[in-house]
Backbone as a chain_set.jsonl record, in Angstrom:
{"seq": "MRCLFLDLASHSGLLACVTEERVIASEDSNHRIGDHELIPLFEKTLQAAGWKADGLTHCACVIGPGGFMSLRVAVAFANTLIHQLKVPGAGIHLSDLYAARTPHPSLGCARDTLSRGERDGERSEKNKELLWLHSTKKHELFVRGFGSYASLWPKAAHVTVKEFLLHAAEIRESPLRWCGELIPEHEALFKEKELQPVVLCPLADVLPAFLGKQTFTEKLLEPWYGRSW", "coords": {"N": [[105.565, 117.181, 111.725], [106.856, 113.954, 112.767], [106.214, 110.886, 113.154], [106.087, 107.565, 114.195], [104.927, 104.477, 113.101], [103.638, 101.607, 114.74], [102.236, 98.458, 114.152], [101.785, 95.591, 114.726], [100.113, 93.951, 115.001], [97.75, 92.975, 113.12], [97.916, 91.715, 109.991], [98.886, 91.787, 108.162], [101.339, 93.439, 109.363], [103.4, 96.259, 110.079], [105.5, 98.919, 110.181], [106.418, 102.5, 110.168], [107.679, 105.627, 109.413], [106.062, 108.386, 110.239], [104.688, 111.455, 108.393], [102.761, 114.563, 108.259], [101.861, 114.592, 105.828], [102.616, 112.347, 104.528], [104.135, 108.789, 104.335], [106.773, 108.256, 104.866], [109.272, 106.433, 104.702], [108.557, 102.706, 105.128], [108.838, 100.074, 106.897], [107.811, 96.518, 106.479], [106.167, 93.533, 108.922], [105.32, 91.219, 108.586], [104.97, 88.458, 109.872], [105.138, 87.029, 113.427], [107.242, 88.628, 115.571], [110.245, 88.982, 117.274], [111.773, 90.938, 120.048], [114.723, 90.99, 119.994], [114.49, 90.95, 116.855], [112.46, 93.361, 116.711], [113.857, 95.867, 116.931], [116.003, 96.161, 115.685], [114.568, 95.677, 113.164], [113.432, 98.255, 112.777], [115.882, 100.219, 113.434], [116.163, 99.784, 110.489], [114.3, 100.651, 109.426], [113.947, 103.838, 110.169], [116.478, 104.282, 109.067], [116.504, 103.947, 106.347], [113.571, 106.386, 106.338], [115.683, 108.643, 107.047], [115.47, 110.163, 109.187], [116.781, 110.043, 113.077], [116.235, 108.483, 115.444], [115.695, 110.395, 118.161], [114.922, 112.396, 117.103], [112.298, 112.215, 116.75], [108.895, 112.956, 116.818], [106.576, 111.425, 117.495], [104.668, 108.98, 118.487], [102.613, 105.889, 117.404], [100.473, 103.468, 117.751], [99.172, 100.102, 117.069], [96.94, 98.871, 119.192], [95.536, 96.654, 119.486], [92.871, 94.179, 118.494], [95.1, 91.509, 118.669], [97.519, 89.28, 118.26], [98.965, 87.564, 121.697], [101.457, 87.95, 122.74], [102.27, 89.371, 120.775], [100.978, 91.684, 120.555], [101.808, 92.301, 123.166], [104.496, 92.749, 122.619], [104.864, 94.691, 120.721], [103.516, 97.405, 122.081], [105.058, 97.232, 124.286], [107.213, 98.092, 123.327], [106.699, 100.834, 121.913], [106.036, 102.048, 124.254], [108.997, 102.259, 125.719], [109.664, 103.843, 123.975], [108.199, 106.424, 123.475], [108.74, 107.585, 126.424], [111.098, 107.109, 127.177], [112.185, 109.381, 124.707], [110.297, 110.896, 125.722], [108.286, 111.281, 124.129], [105.481, 112.102, 122.998], [102.136, 109.484, 122.751], [99.693, 107.56, 120.928], [97.079, 104.956, 120.798], [96.158, 102.749, 118.955], [92.973, 101.473, 118.048], [92.478, 98.931, 115.843], [90.058, 98.202, 114.916], [89.719, 100.777, 114.372], [91.768, 102.118, 112.591], [90.47, 99.969, 110.442], [88.958, 100.792, 109.326], [89.16, 103.426, 108.928], [90.268, 102.874, 106.279], [88.582, 102.214, 104.903], [86.671, 102.638, 101.185], [85.92, 106.022, 99.949], [82.754, 106.048, 99.118], [82.018, 107.655, 96.727], [84.282, 108.732, 95.769], [86.483, 106.912, 95.8], [89.378, 105.872, 96.874], [90.445, 108.258, 95.94], [92.081, 110.582, 97.312], [94.091, 112.354, 97.037], [92.67, 114.806, 95.929], [91.467, 115.664, 97.348], [90.497, 118.46, 99.901], [91.393, 119.61, 103.307], [89.212, 119.873, 104.969], [87.595, 118.763, 103.497], [88.184, 116.223, 103.974], [87.439, 115.929, 106.392], [84.896, 115.361, 106.455], [84.771, 113.562, 104.922], [85.426, 111.328, 106.372], [84.093, 110.932, 108.529], [81.394, 110.275, 106.982], [82.125, 107.47, 105.456], [82.279, 105.661, 106.999], [79.222, 105.258, 106.76], [77.065, 102.214, 107.701], [79.343, 100.055, 107.914], [80.453, 97.049, 108.611], [83.273, 95.932, 111.214], [85.246, 93.296, 111.237], [86.59, 90.514, 113.119], [88.364, 87.465, 113.44], [88.734, 85.265, 116.304], [88.539, 83.012, 117.545], [87.221, 79.526, 116.542], [84.179, 79.294, 116.717], [84.416, 81.76, 117.557], [84.395, 85.509, 118.248], [85.68, 89.105, 116.949], [83.401, 92.077, 117.034], [82.531, 95.211, 115.218], [79.92, 97.644, 114.731], [79.778, 100.668, 112.618], [79.02, 103.731, 112.079], [75.63, 103.027, 110.929], [75.083, 101.019, 111.446], [76.343, 100.919, 114.214], [74.14, 101.063, 115.978], [74.338, 97.949, 117.168], [76.689, 97.662, 117.841], [78.349, 99.335, 119.326], [81.116, 98.999, 120.166], [83.933, 97.857, 120.351], [83.531, 94.455, 120.232], [83.153, 91.542, 122.173], [82.13, 88.212, 121.256], [80.299, 85.311, 120.219], [79.98, 83.656, 116.953], [77.307, 82.205, 116.32], [75.45, 84.119, 118.195], [76.566, 86.738, 116.906], [75.285, 86.375, 114.271], [72.404, 86.312, 114.855], [72.229, 89.198, 115.64], [73.045, 90.511, 113.218], [70.856, 89.534, 111.085], [69.112, 91.107, 111.856], [69.974, 93.548, 111.065], [68.222, 95.255, 107.892], [70.237, 95.946, 105.294], [71.075, 95.131, 102.195], [73.882, 93.429, 100.48], [75.338, 93.244, 103.724], [78.24, 95.111, 104.71], [81.796, 94.727, 105.597], [84.548, 94.765, 106.761], [88.391, 93.667, 107.916], [89.356, 90.671, 109.27], [89.765, 88.055, 108.732], [89.698, 83.991, 109.474], [89.215, 81.229, 107.199], [86.838, 80.443, 107.381], [85.384, 81.134, 108.736], [84.981, 83.586, 106.645], [83.815, 81.57, 104.501], [81.531, 81.147, 105.284], [79.693, 83.629, 106.331], [79.662, 85.341, 103.6], [77.773, 82.921, 102.822], [76.09, 84.718, 104.235], [75.618, 86.559, 102.873], [77.275, 88.687, 103.677], [79.417, 91.448, 102.313], [82.313, 91.97, 101.329], [84.661, 94.711, 102.054], [86.882, 96.623, 99.337], [89.23, 97.406, 100.749], [91.471, 100.998, 100.33], [94.845, 101.857, 99.947], [97.339, 101.416, 102.996], [98.926, 103.336, 103.403], [98.358, 105.798, 101.882], [95.437, 106.672, 103.284], [96.962, 106.664, 106.357], [98.738, 109.477, 106.839], [97.158, 111.116, 106.621], [94.658, 110.22, 108.875], [96.535, 109.72, 111.663], [96.896, 112.2, 111.506], [94.744, 112.665, 112.675], [94.032, 111.663, 115.51], [94.785, 111.598, 119.247], [97.328, 112.725, 120.959], [99.076, 111.75, 123.951], [101.021, 111.857, 127.212], [100.655, 109.541, 128.818], [101.368, 106.044, 128.971], [100.873, 103.207, 126.987], [98.338, 100.689, 126.204], [97.879, 97.234, 126.254], [94.874, 95.591, 124.288], [92.929, 93.313, 124.959], [90.445, 92.375, 124.17], [88.522, 90.744, 125.111], [85.729, 89.43, 127.068], [85.529, 86.59, 128.557]], "CA": [[104.938, 115.845, 113.083], [107.452, 112.839, 112.683], [105.341, 110.103, 113.594], [106.446, 106.247, 114.695], [103.675, 103.713, 113.411], [103.913, 100.423, 114.574], [101.56, 98.157, 114.03], [101.899, 93.865, 114.837], [98.62, 92.922, 115.443], [97.134, 92.62, 111.882], [98.149, 89.9, 109.103], [100.364, 92.372, 107.574], [101.654, 94.3, 110.229], [104.291, 97.336, 109.412], [106.544, 99.739, 110.835], [106.687, 103.524, 108.968], [107.416, 106.807, 109.593], [105.113, 108.935, 108.911], [104.348, 113.221, 108.364], [101.1, 115.112, 107.88], [101.879, 114.559, 103.96], [102.772, 111.588, 103.775], [104.834, 107.933, 104.338], [108.28, 108.304, 104.73], [109.874, 105.199, 104.893], [108.125, 102.079, 105.888], [109.04, 97.947, 106.805], [106.379, 94.886, 106.525], [106.208, 92.8, 109.718], [103.908, 90.055, 108.431], [104.921, 87.276, 110.771], [105.626, 87.689, 114.814], [108.625, 88.747, 116.137], [110.42, 89.301, 119.333], [112.201, 91.641, 120.572], [115.516, 91.783, 119.136], [114.038, 91.685, 116.196], [111.74, 94.482, 116.496], [114.974, 97.017, 117.411], [116.78, 96.336, 114.143], [113.894, 96.436, 111.945], [113.082, 99.746, 113.835], [116.588, 100.843, 113.118], [116.032, 99.514, 109.191], [112.631, 101.856, 109.246], [114.219, 105.184, 110.342], [117.557, 104.363, 108.259], [115.125, 104.408, 105.301], [113.843, 107.624, 106.14], [116.799, 109.595, 107.179], [115.516, 110.048, 110.518], [117.319, 109.742, 114.249], [114.88, 108.05, 117.104], [115.84, 111.819, 118.647], [113.973, 113.372, 115.993], [110.639, 111.595, 116.917], [107.783, 114.125, 117.712], [105.097, 111.143, 117.917], [104.433, 107.255, 118.46], [101.581, 105.3, 117.504], [101.27, 102.039, 118.64], [98.41, 99.335, 117.332], [96.916, 98.214, 120.559], [94.73, 95.389, 119.167], [92.932, 92.831, 119.335], [96.091, 90.302, 117.959], [98.423, 87.762, 119.265], [98.983, 88.072, 122.543], [102.793, 88.536, 122.59], [102.979, 90.379, 119.175], [100.586, 92.86, 121.347], [102.883, 93.079, 124.016], [106.135, 93.44, 122.324], [104.736, 96.244, 120.297], [102.994, 98.095, 122.86], [106.004, 97.773, 125.284], [108.014, 99.479, 122.338], [106.204, 101.557, 121.561], [106.276, 102.867, 125.805], [110.082, 102.21, 125.566], [109.631, 105.622, 122.998], [107.313, 107.29, 124.327], [109.061, 107.047, 128.527], [112.558, 107.628, 126.718], [112.455, 110.225, 123.945], [109.455, 111.954, 125.843], [107.115, 112.369, 123.424], [103.044, 111.357, 123.282], [101.753, 108.451, 121.938], [98.683, 107.468, 120.477], [96.679, 103.791, 121.075], [95.295, 103.092, 117.727], [92.577, 100.587, 117.622], [92.51, 97.646, 114.492], [88.832, 98.63, 113.948], [89.485, 102.288, 113.575], [92.256, 101.422, 111.237], [90.258, 98.599, 108.528], [87.136, 102.089, 109.547], [89.85, 104.759, 107.431], [90.57, 102.227, 105.342], [87.06, 102.219, 103.909], [87.191, 103.977, 100.118], [84.818, 107.273, 100.291], [81.316, 106.1, 98.18], [81.785, 108.025, 95.296], [85.457, 109.37, 95.563], [86.537, 106.086, 96.371], [90.657, 105.825, 97.571], [91.335, 108.936, 95.758], [92.109, 111.396, 98.819], [94.988, 113.712, 96.857], [91.885, 115.97, 94.844], [90.132, 116.636, 98.77], [90.844, 119.504, 100.768], [91.336, 119.344, 104.514], [87.979, 119.754, 105.124], [86.412, 117.352, 102.483], [88.672, 114.566, 104.365], [86.348, 115.639, 107.975], [83.453, 115.385, 105.985], [84.596, 111.651, 104.321], [85.253, 109.945, 107.242], [82.277, 110.416, 108.386], [80.299, 109.862, 105.756], [82.292, 106.43, 104.45], [82.112, 104.791, 108.015], [77.975, 104.257, 106.838], [77.122, 101.295, 106.595], [79.841, 99.152, 107.198], [81.127, 96.347, 110.233], [84.103, 95.729, 111.678], [85.049, 91.524, 111.916], [88.172, 89.921, 113.309], [88.215, 86.492, 113.859], [89.562, 85.088, 117.348], [88.336, 81.569, 117.334], [86.59, 78.823, 115.159], [83.164, 79.835, 117.368], [84.123, 83.427, 118.238], [85.085, 87.063, 116.836], [84.718, 90.58, 117.579], [82.381, 92.966, 115.63], [82.354, 96.572, 115.623], [79.268, 98.482, 113.891], [79.961, 101.369, 111.739], [77.387, 104.591, 110.965], [73.668, 102.524, 111.654], [75.167, 99.488, 112.404], [76.459, 101.224, 115.311], [73.359, 100.748, 117.547], [74.278, 97.292, 117.561], [77.725, 97.164, 118.09], [78.732, 100.576, 118.985], [82.439, 99.276, 120.546], [84.359, 96.719, 119.63], [82.7, 93.637, 120.963], [83.757, 89.718, 121.791], [80.071, 87.238, 120.429], [80.234, 84.033, 119.459], [78.995, 83.509, 116.111], [76.031, 82.064, 116.333], [75.386, 85.801, 118.019], [76.906, 87.589, 115.941], [74.35, 86.458, 113.005], [70.979, 86.404, 115.185], [72.064, 90.409, 115.221], [73.246, 90.466, 112.328], [69.948, 89.554, 110.492], [67.886, 92.708, 112.163], [70.411, 94.506, 109.756], [68.17, 94.844, 106.243], [70.336, 95.916, 104.024], [71.867, 93.132, 101.978], [74.751, 92.629, 101.602], [76.424, 93.699, 104.89], [79.346, 95.357, 103.626], [82.639, 94.218, 106.41], [86.298, 94.974, 106.677], [88.54, 93.065, 109.421], [90.128, 89.486, 109.207], [88.762, 86.524, 108.906], [89.683, 82.874, 109.172], [88.994, 81.047, 105.553], [85.533, 79.529, 107.967], [84.155, 83.492, 108.977], [84.672, 83.651, 105.298], [82.88, 81.014, 103.607], [79.787, 81.166, 106.397], [79.607, 84.642, 106.026], [79.716, 84.74, 102.425], [76.699, 82.391, 102.49], [75.131, 84.978, 104.544], [75.558, 87.916, 102.403], [78.084, 89.547, 103.985], [80.487, 91.418, 101.32], [84.326, 92.279, 102.13], [84.834, 95.943, 100.95], [88.091, 96.236, 99.045], [90.798, 98.504, 101.333], [91.976, 101.977, 100.146], [96.468, 101.418, 100.907], [97.225, 101.832, 103.617], [99.771, 104.992, 102.74], [97.164, 106.204, 101.592], [95.07, 107.461, 104.422], [97.931, 106.358, 107.076], [98.772, 110.224, 107.516], [95.553, 112.191, 107.439], [94.319, 109.088, 110.078], [97.308, 109.67, 112.65], [97.054, 113.375, 112.264], [93.277, 113.25, 113.502], [94.66, 110.564, 116.465], [94.656, 112.265, 119.967], [98.591, 111.51, 121.739], [99.119, 112.094, 125.234], [102.052, 111.651, 127.348], [99.839, 108.729, 129.344], [101.775, 105.189, 128.938], [100.258, 102.329, 125.967], [97.777, 99.588, 127.096], [97.238, 96.392, 124.991], [93.605, 95.663, 123.984], [93.036, 91.958, 124.33], [89.015, 92.389, 124.399], [87.577, 89.634, 126.143], [85.435, 88.995, 128.751], [85.204, 85.523, 128.832]], "C": [[106.109, 114.851, 112.542], [106.894, 111.653, 113.537], [106.264, 108.651, 113.442], [105.321, 105.762, 114.556], [104.277, 102.959, 113.215], [102.547, 99.493, 115.291], [101.768, 96.255, 113.763], [101.105, 92.97, 114.947], [97.782, 92.442, 113.982], [98.085, 91.689, 111.112], [99.58, 90.885, 108.817], [100.744, 94.002, 108.82], [102.72, 95.179, 109.041], [104.754, 98.228, 110.579], [106.57, 100.818, 110.198], [106.875, 104.865, 110.196], [106.79, 107.709, 108.428], [104.62, 110.48, 109.292], [102.919, 113.353, 108.376], [101.446, 114.933, 106.721], [101.654, 113.179, 103.646], [103.569, 109.828, 104.203], [106.12, 107.73, 104.249], [108.984, 107.141, 103.651], [108.871, 104.294, 105.47], [109.109, 100.244, 105.669], [107.433, 97.082, 107.287], [106.768, 93.794, 107.507], [105.125, 91.71, 109.461], [104.119, 88.421, 109.365], [105.403, 87.251, 112.203], [106.807, 87.663, 115.057], [108.807, 88.609, 117.063], [110.925, 90.422, 118.981], [113.57, 91.787, 120.013], [115.138, 91.232, 117.521], [113.044, 93.363, 115.859], [112.482, 95.784, 116.523], [115.698, 97.043, 116.273], [115.65, 96.88, 113.108], [113.363, 98.437, 112.486], [114.163, 100.754, 113.48], [115.906, 101.308, 111.339], [114.78, 100.924, 108.414], [113.594, 103.618, 109.551], [115.282, 105.579, 109.391], [117.358, 105.151, 106.447], [114.781, 105.817, 105.073], [114.54, 108.771, 106.583], [116.718, 109.922, 107.744], [116.334, 109.404, 111.72], [116.173, 109.555, 114.897], [115.133, 109.591, 117.843], [115.036, 112.865, 118.222], [112.546, 113.073, 116.404], [109.474, 112.278, 117.277], [106.143, 113.208, 118.399], [105.009, 109.236, 117.696], [102.974, 106.851, 118.579], [101.272, 103.989, 117.314], [99.223, 101.007, 117.86], [97.934, 98.661, 118.15], [96.255, 96.958, 120.668], [93.547, 95.344, 118.611], [94.597, 92.377, 118.538], [96.658, 89.089, 118.547], [98.835, 88.095, 120.674], [100.364, 88.516, 122.559], [103.642, 89.254, 121.753], [102.153, 91.816, 119.944], [101.505, 93.042, 122.72], [103.997, 93.367, 124.366], [105.947, 94.737, 121.302], [104.574, 97.281, 121.593], [103.95, 98.219, 123.775], [106.883, 98.381, 125.036], [108.052, 100.697, 122.728], [106.028, 102.369, 123.403], [107.497, 102.957, 125.682], [109.198, 103.885, 125.27], [109.014, 106.409, 123.794], [107.925, 107.464, 126.193], [110.341, 107.781, 127.748], [113.16, 108.95, 126.403], [111.086, 111.529, 124.809], [108.276, 112.241, 124.69], [105.758, 111.256, 122.995], [103.067, 110.139, 122.383], [100.303, 108.379, 122.07], [98.047, 105.402, 120.855], [96.045, 103.739, 120.543], [94.468, 101.39, 118.315], [92.507, 99.592, 116.143], [91.241, 98.051, 114.309], [88.764, 100.307, 113.531], [90.16, 102.171, 112.395], [91.582, 100.937, 110.175], [89.174, 100.193, 108.456], [88.174, 103.107, 108.031], [89.637, 104.591, 106.466], [89.667, 102.432, 103.963], [86.625, 103.229, 102.449], [85.913, 105.135, 100.24], [84.057, 106.88, 99.059], [81.107, 106.195, 97.146], [83.411, 108.323, 94.729], [86.896, 107.934, 95.191], [88.252, 105.878, 97.127], [90.916, 107.231, 96.863], [90.919, 110.516, 96.604], [92.917, 112.328, 97.924], [93.88, 115.04, 96.558], [91.646, 116.072, 95.927], [91.271, 117.259, 99.101], [90.905, 118.733, 102.306], [89.85, 118.964, 105.058], [86.929, 118.857, 104.956], [86.569, 116.068, 102.991], [87.967, 114.418, 105.489], [85.323, 115.139, 107.233], [83.427, 113.956, 105.377], [84.665, 110.8, 104.911], [84.214, 110.01, 107.878], [81.419, 109.453, 107.887], [80.528, 107.96, 104.952], [82.388, 105.57, 105.618], [80.176, 104.694, 108.334], [78.218, 103.268, 106.961], [78.377, 100.125, 106.735], [80.455, 98.158, 108.905], [82.497, 95.821, 109.792], [84.237, 94.322, 111.947], [86.516, 91.117, 112.255], [87.56, 88.302, 114.09], [89.018, 86.089, 115.244], [89.722, 83.607, 117.352], [87.467, 80.829, 116.143], [84.959, 79.606, 115.588], [82.85, 81.25, 117.769], [84.946, 84.321, 116.805], [84.711, 87.828, 117.5], [84.638, 91.294, 116.344], [82.366, 94.136, 116.006], [81.157, 96.842, 115.04], [79.976, 100.188, 113.646], [78.634, 102.364, 111.216], [75.806, 103.922, 111.633], [73.679, 101.722, 112.108], [75.648, 99.735, 113.871], [75.931, 101.408, 116.685], [73.112, 99.289, 117.468], [75.66, 96.866, 118.483], [78.763, 98.729, 118.259], [80.703, 100.897, 119.942], [82.506, 97.685, 119.578], [83.939, 95.659, 121.257], [83.206, 92.01, 121.007], [82.507, 88.903, 122.14], [80.699, 85.889, 119.816], [79.746, 84.011, 118.088], [78.246, 83.375, 115.512], [75.656, 83.222, 116.969], [74.993, 87.025, 117.374], [75.514, 87.434, 115.262], [73.19, 86.167, 113.014], [71.337, 88.122, 115.339], [72.443, 90.615, 114.158], [71.53, 90.719, 111.193], [69.332, 90.609, 111.263], [68.754, 93.795, 111.276], [69.452, 94.392, 108.094], [68.719, 95.315, 105.229], [70.885, 94.929, 103.893], [72.18, 93.914, 100.933], [75.09, 93.487, 102.531], [77.698, 93.734, 104.476], [80.767, 94.992, 105.35], [84.187, 94.821, 105.675], [86.907, 94.423, 108.13], [89.714, 91.769, 108.498], [89.318, 88.296, 110.122], [89.472, 85.272, 108.692], [89.017, 82.479, 107.863], [87.231, 80.562, 106.188], [84.564, 80.35, 107.926], [83.801, 83.195, 107.773], [83.861, 83.462, 104.58], [81.508, 81.385, 104.09], [79.396, 82.708, 105.932], [79.094, 85.14, 104.53], [78.569, 83.949, 101.857], [75.598, 83.673, 103.386], [74.754, 87.09, 103.224], [76.384, 89.114, 102.712], [79.209, 89.864, 103.122], [81.446, 92.141, 102.023], [83.659, 93.614, 101.33], [86.729, 96.05, 100.377], [88.972, 97.75, 100.0], [91.492, 99.518, 100.284], [94.019, 101.299, 100.761], [96.55, 102.368, 101.634], [98.448, 103.508, 103.736], [99.376, 106.007, 102.41], [96.519, 107.289, 102.455], [95.826, 107.792, 105.294], [97.995, 108.383, 107.529], [97.825, 111.413, 107.469], [94.92, 110.896, 109.648], [94.979, 109.754, 110.627], [97.47, 111.547, 113.141], [95.6, 113.617, 113.178], [93.189, 112.413, 114.616], [95.01, 111.979, 118.018], [96.001, 112.081, 120.217], [98.913, 112.115, 122.742], [100.788, 111.173, 125.772], [101.936, 110.108, 128.314], [100.568, 107.137, 128.717], [100.133, 103.914, 128.163], [99.162, 100.911, 127.109], [97.644, 98.255, 126.348], [95.274, 96.072, 125.655], [93.323, 94.46, 123.481], [91.11, 91.753, 124.07], [88.425, 91.317, 125.183], [87.274, 89.29, 127.412], [84.902, 87.649, 128.951], [85.318, 84.225, 127.7]], "O": [[106.275, 115.213, 111.377], [107.258, 111.601, 114.711], [107.136, 108.644, 112.574], [104.443, 106.099, 115.35], [105.138, 102.849, 112.342], [102.012, 99.648, 116.389], [101.876, 95.79, 112.628], [101.162, 91.741, 114.99], [97.19, 91.363, 114.032], [98.934, 90.998, 111.676], [100.766, 90.758, 109.122], [100.367, 95.174, 108.847], [102.869, 95.002, 107.832], [104.344, 98.157, 111.737], [106.835, 100.444, 109.056], [106.421, 105.007, 111.331], [106.768, 107.88, 107.209], [104.191, 110.694, 110.426], [102.08, 112.458, 108.48], [100.801, 115.919, 106.364], [100.84, 112.757, 102.825], [102.781, 109.877, 105.147], [106.534, 106.911, 103.428], [109.134, 107.047, 102.433], [108.172, 104.822, 106.335], [109.678, 99.633, 104.764], [106.498, 97.151, 108.085], [107.661, 93.043, 107.117], [104.179, 91.491, 110.217], [103.32, 87.485, 109.332], [106.578, 87.609, 112.116], [107.491, 86.679, 114.775], [108.004, 88.203, 117.903], [110.71, 90.965, 117.897], [113.694, 92.869, 119.44], [116.251, 91.188, 116.997], [113.116, 94.151, 114.916], [111.872, 96.798, 116.182], [116.034, 98.159, 115.879], [115.642, 97.929, 112.464], [113.028, 99.533, 112.038], [113.841, 101.916, 113.231], [115.434, 102.374, 110.947], [114.635, 101.644, 107.426], [113.577, 104.39, 108.593], [115.321, 106.7, 108.883], [117.744, 106.116, 105.787], [115.247, 106.499, 104.16], [113.998, 109.873, 106.499], [117.728, 110.605, 107.911], [116.649, 108.229, 111.53], [115.232, 110.349, 114.918], [113.972, 109.852, 118.155], [114.611, 113.876, 118.781], [111.709, 113.967, 116.282], [109.099, 111.959, 118.405], [105.218, 113.597, 119.111], [105.338, 108.564, 116.718], [102.217, 107.234, 119.47], [102.018, 103.376, 116.55], [98.174, 101.458, 118.32], [98.392, 97.52, 118.104], [96.315, 96.246, 121.67], [93.062, 96.396, 118.194], [95.085, 93.234, 117.801], [96.156, 88.164, 119.186], [99.112, 89.293, 120.728], [100.445, 89.725, 122.342], [104.818, 89.616, 121.748], [102.713, 92.911, 119.884], [101.766, 94.178, 123.115], [104.537, 93.832, 125.37], [106.795, 95.618, 121.163], [105.559, 97.89, 122.01], [103.942, 99.328, 124.309], [107.5, 99.111, 125.812], [108.794, 101.404, 123.409], [105.874, 103.588, 123.326], [107.644, 104.144, 125.391], [108.516, 104.649, 125.954], [109.478, 106.996, 124.772], [107.058, 107.391, 127.064], [110.458, 109.005, 127.793], [114.014, 109.582, 127.024], [111.016, 112.722, 124.515], [107.594, 113.253, 124.525], [105.439, 110.081, 122.816], [103.872, 109.898, 121.483], [99.676, 108.912, 122.985], [98.973, 104.659, 121.183], [95.009, 104.34, 120.829], [95.08, 100.443, 118.808], [92.511, 100.428, 115.24], [91.169, 98.414, 113.135], [88.051, 100.882, 112.709], [89.585, 102.115, 111.307], [91.888, 101.293, 109.037], [88.721, 100.519, 107.359], [87.966, 103.317, 106.836], [89.102, 105.342, 105.65], [89.845, 102.654, 102.766], [86.3, 104.407, 102.605], [84.887, 104.716, 100.777], [84.507, 107.245, 97.973], [80.408, 105.467, 96.44], [83.74, 108.187, 93.551], [87.919, 108.071, 94.52], [88.077, 105.676, 98.328], [92.006, 107.583, 97.315], [89.928, 111.244, 96.538], [92.38, 113.435, 97.981], [94.203, 116.172, 96.918], [91.357, 117.268, 95.908], [92.454, 117.006, 98.875], [90.562, 117.565, 102.488], [89.514, 117.861, 105.488], [85.99, 118.392, 105.602], [85.834, 115.093, 102.83], [87.691, 113.287, 105.89], [84.873, 114.126, 107.769], [82.409, 113.268, 105.297], [84.282, 109.668, 104.614], [83.367, 109.12, 107.801], [80.946, 108.361, 108.202], [79.708, 107.339, 104.275], [82.644, 104.426, 105.242], [79.672, 104.323, 109.394], [79.316, 102.864, 106.579], [78.481, 99.311, 105.818], [80.752, 98.665, 109.987], [82.873, 95.435, 108.685], [83.488, 93.884, 112.82], [87.473, 91.476, 111.57], [86.687, 88.109, 114.935], [90.104, 86.664, 115.315], [90.8, 83.035, 117.197], [87.111, 81.362, 115.092], [84.551, 80.464, 114.805], [81.809, 81.804, 118.122], [85.475, 84.213, 115.699], [83.848, 87.769, 118.376], [85.239, 91.297, 115.27], [82.182, 94.309, 117.211], [81.042, 95.806, 114.386], [80.612, 100.745, 114.54], [77.708, 102.112, 110.446], [75.136, 104.336, 112.579], [72.89, 101.297, 112.952], [75.406, 98.875, 114.719], [76.425, 101.665, 117.783], [71.936, 98.96, 117.625], [75.735, 96.088, 119.434], [79.657, 99.085, 117.491], [81.312, 101.928, 120.226], [81.858, 96.962, 118.822], [83.977, 95.844, 122.474], [83.573, 91.391, 120.008], [81.965, 88.979, 123.242], [81.569, 85.785, 118.951], [78.661, 84.591, 118.126], [78.041, 83.928, 114.432], [75.287, 83.882, 115.998], [74.05, 87.806, 117.252], [74.616, 88.216, 115.575], [72.575, 85.824, 112.005], [70.258, 88.624, 115.023], [71.686, 91.559, 113.929], [71.188, 91.792, 110.697], [68.696, 91.027, 110.296], [68.205, 94.808, 110.844], [69.852, 93.621, 107.221], [68.091, 95.298, 104.17], [71.214, 94.051, 104.691], [71.46, 94.765, 100.411], [75.163, 94.657, 102.155], [78.302, 92.778, 103.988], [80.108, 95.163, 106.376], [84.614, 95.13, 104.563], [86.326, 94.564, 109.205], [90.492, 91.91, 107.555], [88.775, 87.928, 111.163], [90.019, 85.281, 107.589], [88.259, 83.31, 107.362], [86.41, 80.347, 105.296], [83.446, 80.407, 107.413], [82.714, 82.682, 107.506], [83.169, 84.29, 103.987], [80.582, 81.829, 103.412], [78.637, 82.749, 104.963], [77.876, 85.308, 104.47], [78.261, 84.098, 100.674], [74.385, 83.573, 103.204], [74.037, 88.081, 103.085], [76.277, 90.231, 102.207], [80.049, 88.98, 102.955], [81.35, 92.768, 103.079], [82.751, 93.71, 100.504], [87.643, 95.566, 101.044], [89.104, 98.904, 99.594], [92.095, 98.978, 99.357], [94.277, 100.542, 101.696], [96.219, 103.546, 101.498], [98.236, 104.564, 104.332], [99.93, 107.092, 102.586], [96.854, 108.473, 102.451], [95.858, 109.003, 105.514], [97.317, 108.698, 108.507], [97.813, 112.418, 108.181], [94.93, 111.022, 110.872], [94.534, 110.896, 110.514], [97.831, 112.09, 114.185], [95.404, 114.449, 114.063], [91.998, 112.296, 114.905], [95.411, 113.11, 117.741], [96.299, 111.024, 119.66], [99.117, 113.309, 122.518], [101.442, 110.324, 125.166], [102.992, 109.521, 128.549], [100.127, 107.045, 127.572], [98.974, 103.81, 128.564], [99.308, 100.48, 128.253], [96.9, 98.553, 125.414], [94.7, 96.223, 126.734], [93.322, 94.167, 122.285], [90.77, 90.622, 123.723], [87.655, 91.673, 126.074], [87.935, 88.995, 128.407], [83.814, 87.547, 129.518], [84.962, 83.092, 128.022]]}, "num_chains": 1, "name": "protein.A"}
């Protein structure tokens, strides 16, 4: 696998050339970039990896949530590669990427000592008792539950902060563990409510195995904006 990974949705965006074993090269993109900036960044990443565009075999792109223009630029670029290079693509929801970076309860981020089968078991174990949170506005956010929390939010949902706190109160465990991206107001509020942020594993440590588990198809990708009202 020679996969281009593209994330312009996160606060810490990234372009990376990834194989089954490791991240070969990467370039950060922690600010909004347009089409005219993305192509040179793409070429720089390929050059650092020693790859050619026509040597790519897969393309994976974070499809949301994120800024409207950032998602449009990223998904349009990924679709161009999928169509022109005739490679399969995978759309990745930001919540899945964050969940994959949650440390193993007993092994932490020390994945190099695990066999492939143990990694598979690890993924299902580490997703227990975890909330993914993503601020959208001062009074709104996206939320998704993993493990036992999935009974409340099995898929990413757009809710008000008031609604979230009401449902979160139904969870008896304390403190509640969360990962994601919050504005300072939400971080302060949720800290008062005993929501505890998870220290994430470095993306480079989990990205090869994570991409290896994705479903790649020839279907073009669509941005995920997630708002229903």
